[in-house]
C-alpha positions in Angstrom: -72.3 253.5 115.0 -71.8 257.2 115.2 -74.7 257.8 112.8 -77.0 255.6 115.0 -75.9 257.5 118.1 -78.1 260.6 117.4 -78.4 261.5 121.1 -74.6 261.5 121.4 -74.6 259.1 124.3 -71.3 257.5 123.3 -68.0 259.3 123.5 -65.8 257.8 120.8 -62.1 258.0 121.5 -59.4 257.3 118.9 -56.7 255.4 120.9 -54.5 255.6 117.9 -54.2 259.3 118.6 -51.0 259.9 120.8 -52.9 262.5 122.8 -55.7 260.2 123.7 -56.0 259.2 127.4 -55.5 255.4 127.7 -56.7 253.7 130.9 -54.7 250.5 129.9 -51.9 249.7 127.5 -52.5 251.3 124.0 -51.7 248.0 122.2 -54.3 246.1 124.3 -56.9 248.8 123.4 -56.1 248.5 119.7 -56.3 244.7 119.8 -59.9 244.5 121.0 -62.9 246.8 121.2 -63.3 248.5 124.6 -66.0 250.5 126.2 -66.7 252.0 129.6 -70.2 251.6 131.1 -71.0 252.9 134.6 -67.3 253.2 135.3 -66.5 249.6 134.4 -64.1 249.0 131.5 -65.5 246.3 129.2 -63.8 244.4 126.4 -64.9 242.4 123.3 -68.5 241.4 123.0 -69.4 242.9 126.4 -68.1 246.3 125.1 -70.2 246.0 122.0 -73.2 245.1 124.1 -72.7 248.2 126.2 -72.5 250.4 123.1 -75.7 248.7 121.8 -77.5 249.5 125.0 -76.8 253.2 124.5 -78.3 253.3 121.0 -82.1 253.0 121.1 -82.5 250.9 117.9 -79.8 248.4 119.1 -80.8 248.4 122.8 -82.7 245.1 122.6 -79.5 243.4 121.4 -77.5 245.0 124.2 -80.1 243.9 126.8 -80.1 240.3 125.4 -76.3 240.3 125.8 -76.8 240.6 129.6 -77.7 236.9 129.5 -74.5 235.0 130.1 -75.2 232.4 127.4 -75.9 235.1 124.8 -72.8 237.0 125.8 -70.7 233.8 125.6 -72.0 233.2 122.0 -71.3 236.8 121.0 -67.8 236.6 122.5 -67.1 233.4 120.5 -68.2 235.1 117.3 -66.1 238.2 118.2 -63.0 236.0 118.7 -63.6 234.4 115.3 -63.9 237.8 113.7 -60.6 238.9 115.3 -58.8 236.0 113.6 -60.3 237.1 110.3 -59.8 240.8 110.8 -56.2 241.1 109.4 -57.3 239.3 106.2 -60.3 241.5 105.8 -58.2 244.6 106.4 -55.8 243.5 103.7 -58.6 242.9 101.2 -60.1 246.3 101.9 -56.7 248.0 101.2 
């Protein structure tokens, strides 16, 4: 995503860094993807959609996710991914 964010509209923060400011519990931040858009802290698919809206090439996907049905489908897919993530991480190692 950093490569797509050529305008540097997204401020990526490594919450694994002990010096990073954490607005909520660090474990909760590490468990799901989070983003802040217009002062609102978003989680899961809504956070991805906010990030997509900031990247011109992905903006149409982010705008589509403003539809509740689309966001609901994306969140369901994200929850499935979270269940698979530990297995995928083991395979990559």
